[in-house]
C-alpha positions, 0 to 999 in steps of 0.5 A, a space after each residue: 257078660 254085662 249088658 250097658 244101660 243103652 243096650 237094656 233100654 233099647 232092646 226094651 224098646 223092640 220087645 215092648 215098644 216105647 212105652 215099658 218100664 226101663 224106658 220111662 224110668 227117671 235117672 236109672 242105674 244099670 242094676 235098677 234097670 236089670 231089676 226092671 227087666 227081671 220084673 217084666 221077664 225079659 232080661 233073658 232075651 235081652 241078654 241073649 239078643 245083646 250077646 248075638 248082635 255083640 258076635 255079629 259085630 265082632 265077625 263083622 257081619 250084616 244084620 238088621 237091627 229090627 231082626 227077630 231073635 230066632 233069625 238072629 240064631 240062624 244067622 249065626 248059625 249060617 255065618 259059622 259063629 260058635 253059639 257055644 262061645 257066645 253063651 258062655 
């Protein structure tokens, strides 16, 4: 799954706050943002949250943008969204 630049930056702001390496990078490319996320150790969490949010949008389910990752997983289970399909 390819995560867009905007998704990388917005999820990094959610995880680490406004003052992080991804949001302060100047004229970043997607690959540079991905490398910074790996350095910060948050790439997997960003990809997980992005996959869950995309699944909710595809199923037209409502969720809060500030909902934590465990709560998103619980919502996916309650909404009968197959988690195997999301991560494969």
